[in-house]
DRENDO-850119 format. One record per residue (C-alpha): residue in three letters; y, z, x. Coordinates in Angstrom, 2 decimals. Example, Ala and Ser with C-alpha at 12.3 -4.5 7.8 and 13.67 -1.06 7.14 Angstrom:
DRENDO-850119
<node res="ala" c2="-4.50" c3="7.80" c1="12.30"/>
<node res="ser" c2="-1.06" c3="7.14" c1="13.67"/>
end
This chain:
DRENDO-850119
<node res="unk" c2="-155.39" c3="112.56" c1="-39.11"/>
<node res="unk" c2="-153.66" c3="109.46" c1="-40.33"/>
<node res="unk" c2="-149.93" c3="109.34" c1="-40.95"/>
<node res="unk" c2="-150.52" c3="109.01" c1="-44.68"/>
<node res="unk" c2="-152.78" c3="112.06" c1="-44.77"/>
<node res="unk" c2="-150.25" c3="113.98" c1="-42.68"/>
<node res="unk" c2="-147.47" c3="113.04" c1="-45.11"/>
<node res="unk" c2="-149.50" c3="114.25" c1="-48.07"/>
<node res="unk" c2="-150.21" c3="117.54" c1="-46.30"/>
<node res="unk" c2="-146.52" c3="118.09" c1="-45.52"/>
<node res="unk" c2="-145.63" c3="117.28" c1="-49.14"/>
<node res="unk" c2="-148.22" c3="119.73" c1="-50.45"/>
<node res="unk" c2="-146.90" c3="122.49" c1="-48.14"/>
<node res="unk" c2="-143.33" c3="121.69" c1="-49.21"/>
<node res="unk" c2="-144.25" c3="122.01" c1="-52.89"/>
<node res="unk" c2="-145.87" c3="125.37" c1="-52.20"/>
<node res="unk" c2="-142.89" c3="126.69" c1="-50.21"/>
<node res="unk" c2="-140.18" c3="125.36" c1="-52.60"/>
<node res="unk" c2="-140.70" c3="126.72" c1="-56.13"/>
<node res="unk" c2="-139.99" c3="124.31" c1="-58.98"/>
<node res="unk" c2="-137.05" c3="125.45" c1="-61.15"/>
<node res="unk" c2="-137.45" c3="124.54" c1="-64.80"/>
<node res="unk" c2="-134.05" c3="123.48" c1="-66.13"/>
<node res="unk" c2="-133.33" c3="124.18" c1="-69.79"/>
<node res="unk" c2="-130.91" c3="122.11" c1="-71.84"/>
<node res="unk" c2="-129.12" c3="122.86" c1="-75.11"/>
<node res="unk" c2="-126.79" c3="120.60" c1="-77.09"/>
<node res="unk" c2="-123.89" c3="122.15" c1="-79.02"/>
<node res="unk" c2="-121.44" c3="120.53" c1="-81.47"/>
<node res="unk" c2="-117.93" c3="119.56" c1="-80.36"/>
<node res="unk" c2="-115.77" c3="120.01" c1="-83.44"/>
<node res="unk" c2="-112.25" c3="118.61" c1="-83.83"/>
<node res="unk" c2="-109.62" c3="119.93" c1="-86.21"/>
<node res="unk" c2="-111.97" c3="122.68" c1="-87.41"/>
<node res="unk" c2="-114.22" c3="120.48" c1="-89.54"/>
<node res="unk" c2="-114.63" c3="117.03" c1="-87.96"/>
<node res="unk" c2="-117.52" c3="116.01" c1="-85.72"/>
<node res="unk" c2="-116.08" c3="114.78" c1="-82.40"/>
<node res="unk" c2="-119.17" c3="114.85" c1="-80.18"/>
<node res="unk" c2="-121.34" c3="117.28" c1="-78.24"/>
<node res="unk" c2="-121.31" c3="119.71" c1="-75.34"/>
<node res="unk" c2="-124.59" c3="119.73" c1="-73.41"/>
<node res="unk" c2="-125.39" c3="122.74" c1="-71.22"/>
<node res="unk" c2="-128.29" c3="122.72" c1="-68.75"/>
<node res="unk" c2="-129.54" c3="124.85" c1="-65.90"/>
<node res="unk" c2="-128.73" c3="128.47" c1="-65.04"/>
<node res="unk" c2="-131.04" c3="129.25" c1="-63.40"/>
<node res="unk" c2="-131.11" c3="125.99" c1="-61.54"/>
<node res="unk" c2="-128.36" c3="123.37" c1="-61.19"/>
<node res="unk" c2="-125.78" c3="124.28" c1="-63.84"/>
<node res="unk" c2="-123.91" c3="121.53" c1="-65.69"/>
<node res="unk" c2="-121.70" c3="121.33" c1="-68.76"/>
<node res="unk" c2="-121.16" c3="117.85" c1="-70.17"/>
<node res="unk" c2="-118.59" c3="116.85" c1="-72.79"/>
<node res="unk" c2="-119.45" c3="113.70" c1="-74.77"/>
<node res="unk" c2="-117.64" c3="112.13" c1="-77.71"/>
<node res="unk" c2="-119.08" c3="110.22" c1="-80.62"/>
<node res="unk" c2="-118.49" c3="106.46" c1="-80.82"/>
<node res="unk" c2="-114.86" c3="105.77" c1="-81.72"/>
<node res="unk" c2="-113.50" c3="108.86" c1="-79.96"/>
<node res="unk" c2="-112.62" c3="109.72" c1="-76.34"/>
<node res="unk" c2="-111.58" c3="112.65" c1="-74.14"/>
<node res="unk" c2="-107.94" c3="113.03" c1="-73.09"/>
<node res="unk" c2="-108.23" c3="116.53" c1="-71.59"/>
<node res="unk" c2="-111.03" c3="119.05" c1="-70.99"/>
<node res="unk" c2="-110.91" c3="122.76" c1="-70.16"/>
<node res="unk" c2="-113.88" c3="124.96" c1="-69.31"/>
<node res="unk" c2="-114.48" c3="128.63" c1="-68.60"/>
<node res="unk" c2="-117.79" c3="130.40" c1="-68.01"/>
<node res="unk" c2="-117.94" c3="134.20" c1="-68.36"/>
<node res="unk" c2="-120.42" c3="137.05" c1="-68.50"/>
<node res="unk" c2="-118.95" c3="138.27" c1="-71.81"/>
<node res="unk" c2="-116.69" c3="136.75" c1="-74.51"/>
<node res="unk" c2="-113.95" c3="139.24" c1="-73.60"/>
<node res="unk" c2="-113.85" c3="137.78" c1="-70.05"/>
<node res="unk" c2="-112.66" c3="134.40" c1="-71.34"/>
<node res="unk" c2="-108.84" c3="134.15" c1="-70.90"/>
<node res="unk" c2="-107.27" c3="135.00" c1="-74.26"/>
<node res="unk" c2="-104.48" c3="136.86" c1="-76.01"/>
<node res="unk" c2="-105.04" c3="138.80" c1="-79.21"/>
<node res="unk" c2="-108.43" c3="137.16" c1="-79.50"/>
<node res="unk" c2="-107.08" c3="133.61" c1="-79.17"/>
<node res="unk" c2="-108.32" c3="131.68" c1="-76.10"/>
<node res="unk" c2="-105.82" c3="130.16" c1="-73.63"/>
<node res="unk" c2="-107.24" c3="126.84" c1="-72.30"/>
<node res="unk" c2="-104.47" c3="126.52" c1="-69.68"/>
<node res="unk" c2="-105.88" c3="129.59" c1="-67.91"/>
<node res="unk" c2="-109.50" c3="128.40" c1="-67.86"/>
<node res="unk" c2="-111.15" c3="128.09" c1="-64.44"/>
<node res="unk" c2="-111.96" c3="124.37" c1="-64.78"/>
<node res="unk" c2="-109.68" c3="121.70" c1="-66.26"/>
<node res="unk" c2="-109.03" c3="117.97" c1="-66.05"/>
<node res="unk" c2="-106.73" c3="115.32" c1="-67.50"/>
<node res="unk" c2="-108.55" c3="112.07" c1="-68.17"/>
<node res="unk" c2="-106.37" c3="109.02" c1="-67.67"/>
<node res="unk" c2="-107.63" c3="106.60" c1="-68.73"/>
<node res="unk" c2="-109.57" c3="108.42" c1="-71.46"/>
<node res="unk" c2="-113.32" c3="108.83" c1="-71.00"/>
<node res="unk" c2="-116.22" c3="109.38" c1="-73.36"/>
<node res="unk" c2="-118.21" c3="111.74" c1="-71.12"/>
<node res="unk" c2="-117.27" c3="114.23" c1="-68.41"/>
<node res="unk" c2="-119.43" c3="116.75" c1="-66.55"/>
<node res="unk" c2="-118.50" c3="120.03" c1="-64.86"/>
<node res="unk" c2="-120.75" c3="121.86" c1="-62.38"/>
<node res="unk" c2="-119.46" c3="125.45" c1="-62.61"/>
<node res="unk" c2="-121.03" c3="128.51" c1="-61.03"/>
<node res="unk" c2="-123.35" c3="130.58" c1="-63.19"/>
<node res="unk" c2="-124.01" c3="134.30" c1="-62.86"/>
<node res="unk" c2="-126.26" c3="134.44" c1="-65.93"/>
<node res="unk" c2="-128.06" c3="133.84" c1="-68.09"/>
<node res="unk" c2="-126.83" c3="134.68" c1="-70.61"/>
<node res="unk" c2="-123.34" c3="133.22" c1="-70.23"/>
<node res="unk" c2="-120.47" c3="132.58" c1="-72.63"/>
<node res="unk" c2="-118.77" c3="129.21" c1="-72.33"/>
<node res="unk" c2="-115.37" c3="128.19" c1="-73.69"/>
<node res="unk" c2="-115.38" c3="124.39" c1="-73.85"/>
<node res="unk" c2="-112.05" c3="122.97" c1="-75.05"/>
<node res="unk" c2="-110.98" c3="119.33" c1="-75.26"/>
<node res="unk" c2="-108.21" c3="117.14" c1="-76.54"/>
<node res="unk" c2="-109.84" c3="114.15" c1="-78.20"/>
<node res="unk" c2="-108.47" c3="110.96" c1="-79.70"/>
<node res="unk" c2="-109.98" c3="108.41" c1="-82.05"/>
<node res="unk" c2="-111.79" c3="108.64" c1="-85.38"/>
<node res="unk" c2="-113.97" c3="111.55" c1="-86.46"/>
<node res="unk" c2="-116.63" c3="112.06" c1="-89.10"/>
<node res="unk" c2="-116.21" c3="114.83" c1="-91.66"/>
<node res="unk" c2="-118.52" c3="117.81" c1="-92.11"/>
<node res="unk" c2="-121.47" c3="117.69" c1="-94.48"/>
<node res="unk" c2="-123.18" c3="120.72" c1="-95.97"/>
<node res="unk" c2="-126.34" c3="121.49" c1="-97.92"/>
<node res="unk" c2="-126.89" c3="124.66" c1="-99.95"/>
<node res="unk" c2="-130.59" c3="125.08" c1="-100.72"/>
<node res="unk" c2="-132.33" c3="127.32" c1="-103.24"/>
<node res="unk" c2="-134.16" c3="130.19" c1="-101.62"/>
<node res="unk" c2="-132.51" c3="129.71" c1="-98.24"/>
<node res="unk" c2="-130.35" c3="132.46" c1="-96.71"/>
<node res="unk" c2="-128.41" c3="130.01" c1="-94.55"/>
<node res="unk" c2="-126.68" c3="126.72" c1="-95.18"/>
<node res="unk" c2="-127.42" c3="123.60" c1="-93.17"/>
<node res="unk" c2="-124.51" c3="121.69" c1="-91.70"/>
<node res="unk" c2="-125.26" c3="118.31" c1="-90.19"/>
<node res="unk" c2="-121.74" c3="117.81" c1="-88.83"/>
<node res="unk" c2="-118.94" c3="120.23" c1="-88.10"/>
<node res="unk" c2="-118.96" c3="124.01" c1="-88.02"/>
<node res="unk" c2="-121.82" c3="126.15" c1="-89.39"/>
<node res="unk" c2="-121.52" c3="127.41" c1="-92.93"/>
<node res="unk" c2="-122.68" c3="130.97" c1="-93.67"/>
<node res="unk" c2="-124.51" c3="131.16" c1="-96.97"/>
<node res="unk" c2="-125.88" c3="134.19" c1="-98.79"/>
<node res="unk" c2="-129.32" c3="134.13" c1="-100.39"/>
<node res="unk" c2="-130.00" c3="133.58" c1="-104.08"/>
<node res="unk" c2="-129.93" c3="136.67" c1="-106.28"/>
<node res="unk" c2="-131.59" c3="136.81" c1="-109.69"/>
<node res="unk" c2="-130.54" c3="139.03" c1="-112.60"/>
<node res="unk" c2="-132.73" c3="139.38" c1="-115.69"/>
<node res="unk" c2="-130.37" c3="139.03" c1="-118.64"/>
<node res="unk" c2="-132.94" c3="139.51" c1="-121.38"/>
<node res="unk" c2="-136.50" c3="138.94" c1="-122.49"/>
<node res="unk" c2="-136.83" c3="136.73" c1="-125.54"/>
<node res="unk" c2="-137.15" c3="138.69" c1="-128.76"/>
<node res="unk" c2="-136.45" c3="141.97" c1="-126.97"/>
<node res="unk" c2="-132.68" c3="142.03" c1="-126.90"/>
<node res="unk" c2="-130.70" c3="142.72" c1="-123.75"/>
<node res="unk" c2="-132.89" c3="143.36" c1="-120.74"/>
<node res="unk" c2="-132.19" c3="145.57" c1="-117.72"/>
<node res="unk" c2="-130.05" c3="144.16" c1="-114.93"/>
<node res="unk" c2="-132.64" c3="143.99" c1="-112.16"/>
<node res="unk" c2="-131.16" c3="142.25" c1="-109.12"/>
<node res="unk" c2="-133.37" c3="141.10" c1="-106.29"/>
<node res="unk" c2="-133.65" c3="138.45" c1="-103.63"/>
<node res="unk" c2="-136.24" c3="136.08" c1="-105.07"/>
<node res="unk" c2="-137.36" c3="133.57" c1="-102.45"/>
<node res="unk" c2="-140.38" c3="131.40" c1="-103.08"/>
<node res="unk" c2="-143.17" c3="132.09" c1="-100.61"/>
<node res="unk" c2="-145.54" c3="129.51" c1="-99.13"/>
<node res="unk" c2="-147.81" c3="129.54" c1="-102.19"/>
<node res="unk" c2="-146.34" c3="127.62" c1="-105.11"/>
<node res="unk" c2="-147.45" c3="128.13" c1="-108.70"/>
<node res="unk" c2="-149.87" c3="125.42" c1="-109.75"/>
<node res="unk" c2="-147.45" c3="124.23" c1="-112.44"/>
<node res="unk" c2="-144.96" c3="123.54" c1="-109.66"/>
<node res="unk" c2="-147.31" c3="121.76" c1="-107.24"/>
<node res="unk" c2="-145.60" c3="118.53" c1="-106.29"/>
<node res="unk" c2="-147.72" c3="115.45" c1="-105.81"/>
<node res="unk" c2="-145.19" c3="113.96" c1="-103.37"/>
<node res="unk" c2="-145.06" c3="110.72" c1="-105.28"/>
<node res="unk" c2="-141.29" c3="110.44" c1="-104.94"/>
<node res="unk" c2="-140.86" c3="109.90" c1="-108.67"/>
<node res="unk" c2="-139.50" c3="113.20" c1="-109.91"/>
<node res="unk" c2="-137.20" c3="114.23" c1="-107.04"/>
<node res="unk" c2="-138.82" c3="117.61" c1="-106.38"/>
<node res="unk" c2="-140.54" c3="116.42" c1="-103.20"/>
<node res="unk" c2="-137.19" c3="115.44" c1="-101.64"/>
<node res="unk" c2="-135.73" c3="118.89" c1="-102.32"/>
<node res="unk" c2="-138.81" c3="120.66" c1="-100.95"/>
<node res="unk" c2="-138.80" c3="118.45" c1="-97.86"/>
<node res="unk" c2="-135.14" c3="119.36" c1="-97.27"/>
<node res="unk" c2="-136.09" c3="123.06" c1="-97.21"/>
<node res="unk" c2="-135.31" c3="124.13" c1="-100.78"/>
<node res="unk" c2="-137.70" c3="126.67" c1="-102.30"/>
<node res="unk" c2="-138.51" c3="127.69" c1="-105.84"/>
<node res="unk" c2="-136.71" c3="130.90" c1="-106.78"/>
<node res="unk" c2="-137.10" c3="133.35" c1="-109.63"/>
<node res="unk" c2="-140.87" c3="133.95" c1="-109.78"/>
<node res="unk" c2="-143.11" c3="133.67" c1="-106.74"/>
<node res="unk" c2="-145.20" c3="133.26" c1="-109.03"/>
<node res="unk" c2="-144.57" c3="136.72" c1="-110.39"/>
<node res="unk" c2="-144.74" c3="138.31" c1="-106.95"/>
<node res="unk" c2="-141.10" c3="138.96" c1="-107.70"/>
<node res="unk" c2="-141.91" c3="139.50" c1="-111.38"/>
<node res="unk" c2="-138.96" c3="141.07" c1="-113.17"/>
<node res="unk" c2="-141.19" c3="142.99" c1="-115.59"/>
<node res="unk" c2="-141.02" c3="146.79" c1="-115.08"/>
<node res="unk" c2="-144.83" c3="147.00" c1="-115.23"/>
<node res="unk" c2="-146.39" c3="145.85" c1="-111.91"/>
<node res="unk" c2="-149.82" c3="145.40" c1="-113.55"/>
<node res="unk" c2="-148.39" c3="142.78" c1="-115.88"/>
<node res="unk" c2="-147.50" c3="140.61" c1="-112.87"/>
<node res="unk" c2="-151.08" c3="140.14" c1="-111.65"/>
<node res="unk" c2="-152.84" c3="136.77" c1="-111.58"/>
<node res="unk" c2="-154.02" c3="135.64" c1="-115.03"/>
<node res="unk" c2="-152.17" c3="138.39" c1="-116.85"/>
<node res="unk" c2="-149.63" c3="138.21" c1="-119.63"/>
<node res="unk" c2="-146.44" c3="140.22" c1="-119.90"/>
<node res="unk" c2="-143.32" c3="140.24" c1="-122.10"/>
<node res="unk" c2="-141.77" c3="137.51" c1="-119.99"/>
<node res="unk" c2="-144.70" c3="135.09" c1="-120.06"/>
<node res="unk" c2="-145.13" c3="135.57" c1="-123.83"/>
<node res="unk" c2="-141.56" c3="135.81" c1="-125.12"/>
<node res="unk" c2="-139.80" c3="133.85" c1="-122.39"/>
<node res="unk" c2="-136.78" c3="135.12" c1="-120.50"/>
<node res="unk" c2="-133.24" c3="134.27" c1="-119.46"/>
<node res="unk" c2="-131.97" c3="134.93" c1="-115.94"/>
<node res="unk" c2="-128.77" c3="134.37" c1="-114.03"/>
<node res="unk" c2="-129.04" c3="132.98" c1="-110.50"/>
<node res="unk" c2="-126.03" c3="133.36" c1="-108.21"/>
<node res="unk" c2="-125.70" c3="131.64" c1="-104.83"/>
<node res="unk" c2="-122.52" c3="132.35" c1="-102.85"/>
<node res="unk" c2="-121.54" c3="130.21" c1="-99.86"/>
<node res="unk" c2="-118.55" c3="129.06" c1="-97.86"/>
<node res="unk" c2="-117.49" c3="125.72" c1="-96.38"/>
<node res="unk" c2="-115.12" c3="125.18" c1="-93.44"/>
<node res="unk" c2="-111.55" c3="124.09" c1="-93.96"/>
<node res="unk" c2="-111.00" c3="120.42" c1="-94.64"/>
<node res="unk" c2="-110.59" c3="117.98" c1="-97.48"/>
<node res="unk" c2="-113.87" c3="118.05" c1="-99.40"/>
<node res="unk" c2="-114.35" c3="114.87" c1="-101.37"/>
<node res="unk" c2="-116.90" c3="116.33" c1="-103.76"/>
<node res="unk" c2="-120.66" c3="116.11" c1="-103.81"/>
<node res="unk" c2="-123.63" c3="116.63" c1="-106.06"/>
<node res="unk" c2="-126.04" c3="119.25" c1="-107.35"/>
<node res="unk" c2="-129.69" c3="118.22" c1="-107.64"/>
<node res="unk" c2="-131.57" c3="120.75" c1="-109.75"/>
<node res="unk" c2="-134.46" c3="121.49" c1="-112.03"/>
<node res="unk" c2="-135.46" c3="124.74" c1="-113.75"/>
<node res="unk" c2="-138.67" c3="125.52" c1="-115.58"/>
<node res="unk" c2="-137.72" c3="125.25" c1="-118.43"/>
<node res="unk" c2="-133.92" c3="124.74" c1="-118.69"/>
<node res="unk" c2="-130.53" c3="125.66" c1="-117.24"/>
<node res="unk" c2="-126.77" c3="125.52" c1="-117.36"/>
<node res="unk" c2="-125.10" c3="125.19" c1="-113.92"/>
<node res="unk" c2="-121.49" c3="125.95" c1="-112.97"/>
<node res="unk" c2="-119.56" c3="125.94" c1="-109.70"/>
<node res="unk" c2="-116.53" c3="128.19" c1="-109.27"/>
<node res="unk" c2="-116.30" c3="128.69" c1="-113.01"/>
<node res="unk" c2="-116.54" c3="125.00" c1="-113.96"/>
<node res="unk" c2="-119.63" c3="123.66" c1="-115.69"/>
<node res="unk" c2="-121.45" c3="120.97" c1="-113.72"/>
<node res="unk" c2="-124.13" c3="120.19" c1="-116.29"/>
<node res="unk" c2="-127.18" c3="121.37" c1="-118.17"/>
<node res="unk" c2="-130.69" c3="120.27" c1="-119.08"/>
<node res="unk" c2="-133.40" c3="121.35" c1="-121.52"/>
<node res="unk" c2="-130.97" c3="123.65" c1="-123.33"/>
<node res="unk" c2="-127.90" c3="123.24" c1="-125.51"/>
<node res="unk" c2="-125.01" c3="125.44" c1="-124.32"/>
<node res="unk" c2="-123.23" c3="124.98" c1="-127.64"/>
<node res="unk" c2="-126.14" c3="126.62" c1="-129.50"/>
<node res="unk" c2="-125.73" c3="129.87" c1="-127.57"/>
<node res="unk" c2="-129.31" c3="129.46" c1="-126.37"/>
<node res="unk" c2="-129.01" c3="132.30" c1="-123.88"/>
<node res="unk" c2="-128.05" c3="134.77" c1="-126.62"/>
<node res="unk" c2="-130.65" c3="133.84" c1="-129.24"/>
<node res="unk" c2="-133.63" c3="136.08" c1="-129.97"/>
<node res="unk" c2="-136.27" c3="133.39" c1="-129.52"/>
<node res="unk" c2="-136.79" c3="130.81" c1="-126.79"/>
<node res="unk" c2="-139.02" c3="128.50" c1="-128.77"/>
<node res="unk" c2="-139.54" c3="124.75" c1="-128.61"/>
<node res="unk" c2="-136.42" c3="123.87" c1="-130.56"/>
<node res="unk" c2="-134.24" c3="125.84" c1="-128.14"/>
<node res="unk" c2="-136.05" c3="125.51" c1="-124.81"/>
<node res="unk" c2="-138.42" c3="122.50" c1="-124.76"/>
<node res="unk" c2="-141.73" c3="122.65" c1="-122.93"/>
<node res="unk" c2="-141.43" c3="119.24" c1="-121.29"/>
<node res="unk" c2="-138.64" c3="117.63" c1="-119.30"/>
<node res="unk" c2="-138.08" c3="120.13" c1="-116.49"/>
<node res="unk" c2="-140.46" c3="118.19" c1="-114.26"/>
<node res="unk" c2="-137.69" c3="115.74" c1="-113.30"/>
<node res="unk" c2="-134.77" c3="116.70" c1="-111.06"/>
<node res="unk" c2="-131.34" c3="116.06" c1="-112.57"/>
<node res="unk" c2="-128.21" c3="115.23" c1="-110.56"/>
<node res="unk" c2="-124.74" c3="116.54" c1="-111.48"/>
<node res="unk" c2="-121.50" c3="115.40" c1="-109.84"/>
<node res="unk" c2="-119.24" c3="117.90" c1="-108.05"/>
<node res="unk" c2="-115.68" c3="116.59" c1="-108.43"/>
<node res="unk" c2="-113.26" c3="116.49" c1="-105.51"/>
<node res="unk" c2="-111.18" c3="119.63" c1="-105.19"/>
<node res="unk" c2="-113.71" c3="121.98" c1="-106.78"/>
<node res="unk" c2="-115.03" c3="123.39" c1="-103.49"/>
<node res="unk" c2="-112.85" c3="126.10" c1="-101.93"/>
<node res="unk" c2="-112.56" c3="125.67" c1="-98.14"/>
<node res="unk" c2="-112.64" c3="128.92" c1="-96.20"/>
<node res="unk" c2="-113.36" c3="130.96" c1="-99.33"/>
<node res="unk" c2="-116.40" c3="132.17" c1="-101.22"/>
<node res="unk" c2="-117.83" c3="129.50" c1="-103.51"/>
<node res="unk" c2="-120.12" c3="130.61" c1="-106.33"/>
<node res="unk" c2="-122.91" c3="128.50" c1="-107.77"/>
<node res="unk" c2="-124.00" c3="130.14" c1="-111.04"/>
<node res="unk" c2="-127.12" c3="129.06" c1="-112.91"/>
<node res="unk" c2="-128.17" c3="130.51" c1="-116.26"/>
<node res="unk" c2="-131.84" c3="129.56" c1="-116.63"/>
<node res="unk" c2="-134.35" c3="130.02" c1="-119.44"/>
<node res="unk" c2="-138.11" c3="130.12" c1="-119.47"/>
<node res="unk" c2="-139.75" c3="129.27" c1="-122.79"/>
<node res="unk" c2="-141.58" c3="131.55" c1="-125.19"/>
<node res="unk" c2="-145.34" c3="130.81" c1="-125.13"/>
<node res="unk" c2="-147.33" c3="132.56" c1="-127.88"/>
<node res="unk" c2="-150.54" c3="131.21" c1="-129.44"/>
<node res="unk" c2="-149.81" c3="129.34" c1="-132.62"/>
<node res="unk" c2="-146.21" c3="128.45" c1="-131.81"/>
<node res="unk" c2="-145.39" c3="124.86" c1="-132.82"/>
<node res="unk" c2="-145.30" c3="122.25" c1="-130.06"/>
<node res="unk" c2="-143.87" c3="118.72" c1="-130.13"/>
<node res="unk" c2="-146.67" c3="117.25" c1="-128.02"/>
<node res="unk" c2="-149.70" c3="118.23" c1="-126.00"/>
<node res="unk" c2="-152.48" c3="120.73" c1="-126.78"/>
<node res="unk" c2="-152.04" c3="123.69" c1="-129.14"/>
<node res="unk" c2="-150.01" c3="126.56" c1="-127.74"/>
<node res="unk" c2="-151.89" c3="129.40" c1="-126.04"/>
<node res="unk" c2="-150.55" c3="132.73" c1="-124.85"/>
<node res="unk" c2="-148.48" c3="132.27" c1="-121.72"/>
<node res="unk" c2="-149.79" c3="133.83" c1="-118.51"/>
<node res="unk" c2="-148.40" c3="134.42" c1="-115.07"/>
<node res="unk" c2="-149.80" c3="131.03" c1="-114.07"/>
<node res="unk" c2="-149.30" c3="128.93" c1="-117.21"/>
<node res="unk" c2="-145.73" c3="130.02" c1="-117.99"/>
<node res="unk" c2="-143.78" c3="130.76" c1="-114.80"/>
<node res="unk" c2="-140.02" c3="130.56" c1="-114.58"/>
<node res="unk" c2="-138.30" c3="129.01" c1="-111.59"/>
<node res="unk" c2="-135.43" c3="126.91" c1="-110.26"/>
<node res="unk" c2="-135.24" c3="124.43" c1="-107.39"/>
<node res="unk" c2="-131.92" c3="122.98" c1="-106.25"/>
<node res="unk" c2="-129.84" c3="121.41" c1="-103.49"/>
<node res="unk" c2="-126.04" c3="121.29" c1="-103.43"/>
<node res="unk" c2="-124.59" c3="118.79" c1="-100.96"/>
<node res="unk" c2="-121.00" c3="117.88" c1="-100.16"/>
<node res="unk" c2="-118.95" c3="115.96" c1="-97.59"/>
<node res="unk" c2="-115.48" c3="116.50" c1="-96.15"/>
<node res="unk" c2="-113.13" c3="113.72" c1="-95.12"/>
<node res="unk" c2="-113.00" c3="112.80" c1="-91.46"/>
<node res="unk" c2="-109.81" c3="111.89" c1="-89.64"/>
<node res="unk" c2="-108.21" c3="109.91" c1="-86.83"/>
<node res="unk" c2="-105.59" c3="110.45" c1="-84.16"/>
<node res="unk" c2="-105.39" c3="113.18" c1="-81.52"/>
<node res="unk" c2="-107.02" c3="116.55" c1="-82.20"/>
<node res="unk" c2="-107.96" c3="119.71" c1="-80.34"/>
<node res="unk" c2="-111.70" c3="120.33" c1="-80.19"/>
<node res="unk" c2="-113.98" c3="123.24" c1="-79.31"/>
<node res="unk" c2="-117.64" c3="123.38" c1="-78.39"/>
<node res="unk" c2="-120.19" c3="125.78" c1="-79.86"/>
<node res="unk" c2="-120.32" c3="127.80" c1="-83.03"/>
<node res="unk" c2="-119.49" c3="131.42" c1="-82.12"/>
<node res="unk" c2="-115.94" c3="132.37" c1="-83.15"/>
<node res="unk" c2="-113.29" c3="134.28" c1="-81.22"/>
<node res="unk" c2="-111.68" c3="137.36" c1="-82.74"/>
<node res="unk" c2="-108.21" c3="135.83" c1="-83.10"/>
<node res="unk" c2="-106.67" c3="134.08" c1="-86.08"/>
<node res="unk" c2="-107.28" c3="130.52" c1="-84.89"/>
<node res="unk" c2="-110.56" c3="128.67" c1="-85.41"/>
<node res="unk" c2="-111.55" c3="128.33" c1="-81.74"/>
<node res="unk" c2="-115.25" c3="128.65" c1="-80.93"/>
<node res="unk" c2="-117.37" c3="129.28" c1="-77.85"/>
<node res="unk" c2="-120.92" c3="128.70" c1="-76.67"/>
<node res="unk" c2="-123.61" c3="131.34" c1="-76.20"/>
<node res="unk" c2="-126.08" c3="130.04" c1="-73.62"/>
<node res="unk" c2="-128.98" c3="130.15" c1="-73.91"/>
<node res="unk" c2="-128.77" c3="130.44" c1="-77.71"/>
<node res="unk" c2="-130.17" c3="133.61" c1="-79.29"/>
<node res="unk" c2="-133.69" c3="133.34" c1="-80.75"/>
<node res="unk" c2="-133.89" c3="132.30" c1="-84.42"/>
<node res="unk" c2="-134.43" c3="135.00" c1="-87.05"/>
<node res="unk" c2="-138.03" c3="135.65" c1="-88.12"/>
<node res="unk" c2="-139.29" c3="133.51" c1="-91.01"/>
<node res="unk" c2="-138.82" c3="134.82" c1="-94.52"/>
end
């Protein structure tokens, strides 16, 4: 046997006798001053070689780092639910400052709970948040996560039928979109950008979440009081944003057929309806009140600085109207009016609210992860490996 063949044989035996350990890796945010993006904390291994790496974004650096790994959150040194970095098992002062630093602690898990604290200096980006129609959770691209409730829909009335029952439900658009809402992804009307961001049509599914009390009237091709007389609904989306100085943002929205949108009690804008005409209290939702055409294009409304409430519940309220569609009704353009069906006269809204908080500069305390301690401060910790995502809607 040649030396080369012998070497290959030894290598093959070694690979058989020494099992390969697959090392996982997860990246968590490192947030400074509660709402500013300072960098990341990368955790890998366990089982296998276990490392925890602090890294700052460009323009920032690490002055101090503190680390503690525990089998439960309660095992992290703390008082009254507030962590005590000075008592953590691993710590370092970085002089001169560094942009990355790695610890190799012991690991008895998984799972493990990691308190990763740092003192950082430099400039930091502010948090950004998106609130999407039909989504039960907000998306934060920088900073701490933002819990967001789903969209609820209340039927205020059916056109020509007076005040309707207050039926509240979670109305989240499923994978199938009504043919009137199919987007051709041409980039011209704005709907494709909202759908690509994760927003979903809410209100009718189509008519899977029909608000009519008669289930048979919600079937494909059928008519019901809503599709014929039109309807008015109120959509409410509650959400919170982390503390910080929010500079404002924008609401991109369309509703088939029209809407009035307000945030925290202040009107942001309207389209396809005239709020001054009391459109949502009139008996008829005909062409002169709720036009057939125009909803196909997304409108953008400015959110002024100071309107968002950090650390509190923010309420996006949308009063939306779907038109009356009865054969013989006058139309301003297009073919003669036919009776509205579940498919030809759906009601729905699609929207994205986005906002940005100011960043900062100087020296700040920073924490890794997104899970919060029980104390009054804003400190966070890491759950590793992260829990599995919730099942799809």
